[in-house]
C-alpha positions in Angstrom: 91.8 139.5 61.5 95.3 139.1 62.5 96.8 136.7 65.0 97.2 139.0 67.4 93.7 140.1 67.2 92.9 136.7 67.5 94.6 136.1 70.4 93.7 139.1 72.4 89.6 138.3 71.9 90.1 134.2 72.9 93.0 135.0 75.7 95.1 132.3 74.2 98.4 132.6 73.2 100.0 133.2 69.6 102.0 130.3 70.3 98.8 128.4 71.0 96.9 129.3 67.9 99.8 128.2 65.5 100.0 125.1 67.5 95.6 124.7 66.5 96.9 125.1 63.3 99.4 123.2 63.0 97.4 119.9 64.1 94.9 121.2 61.9 92.2 122.6 64.0 92.1 126.2 63.2 92.6 127.7 59.5 94.2 130.6 58.3 94.5 132.6 55.0 98.1 133.9 54.4 98.9 137.8 53.2 101.5 138.5 50.4 103.4 139.2 52.9 103.0 135.8 54.6 100.8 136.7 57.6 98.0 134.6 59.1 94.6 136.2 58.3 91.9 134.7 60.1 88.3 134.8 59.8 85.6 136.3 62.2 84.3 132.1 62.6 88.3 131.7 64.4 87.2 133.2 67.5 84.1 130.7 68.3 86.7 127.7 67.0 89.4 128.7 69.6 86.6 129.1 72.2 85.2 125.8 71.4 89.2 124.1 71.1 89.4 125.4 74.5 86.7 123.9 76.0 87.4 121.0 74.6 90.9 121.2 75.9 89.3 122.0 79.6 87.1 119.1 79.5 90.5 116.8 78.8 90.1 115.8 75.6 93.7 115.8 74.0 94.4 117.5 70.8 94.2 114.1 68.6 90.2 113.9 70.0 89.5 117.3 69.5 90.9 116.9 65.5 88.4 114.1 64.5 85.5 115.8 67.1 85.7 119.5 65.6 84.3 118.5 61.8 81.4 116.9 63.6 80.9 120.4 65.4 78.9 123.6 64.3 81.1 126.5 65.7 78.4 129.2 66.2 76.3 126.7 68.9 78.3 124.1 69.6 75.8 121.9 68.6 76.5 118.7 66.5 76.6 119.0 62.8 75.6 115.5 60.1 79.0 114.5 60.3 79.6 112.7 63.2 80.6 108.5 62.0 79.6 105.5 64.7 83.6 105.3 65.3 84.1 109.1 66.9 80.9 108.2 68.9 82.7 105.6 70.3 85.8 107.1 70.9 83.6 109.8 72.3 82.0 107.8 74.5 84.7 106.2 76.3 86.2 110.2 76.8 83.3 110.6 78.5 83.5 107.6 80.9 87.1 108.5 81.8 86.3 111.6 82.3 83.3 109.9 84.4 85.9 108.5 86.2 87.9 110.9 87.2 85.0 113.1 88.8 84.3 110.4 90.7 87.8 110.0 91.7 88.0 113.8 93.1 84.8 113.3 94.4 86.1 110.2 97.2 89.0 112.5 97.4 87.1 115.2 98.9 85.3 113.3 101.3 88.4 111.6 102.5 89.6 115.6 103.1 86.5 115.8 104.2 86.9 113.7 107.1 90.3 114.6 107.9 89.3 118.5 108.1 86.3 117.5 110.3 88.2 114.9 112.4 91.1 117.7 112.4 88.1 119.7 114.5 87.2 117.3 117.1 89.2 118.3 120.4 
């Protein structure tokens, strides 16, 4: 499929798809005319990339992680390394800290809202 179709099917801009390719997260064949042609599996790959970005991972970490994941179900493959596991464990801890910070902020806002409602 061409880049426009992949963009439509994944709701990701063509610019982002080109970025993913440049970073090594996505691959495309080239037609004799120079157009990108993506395999059907690219849809799952782009969705997985979007999920990883939404989880707070940077593109550098995603590039390291993608070879260790199966696109069709998102499960792990046998290619994970101890170094990658350590890096991802650190990322998970960072996300846990962010969640805890957000919960504290929400609790503070709830207290302010409740105080403002008192007569």
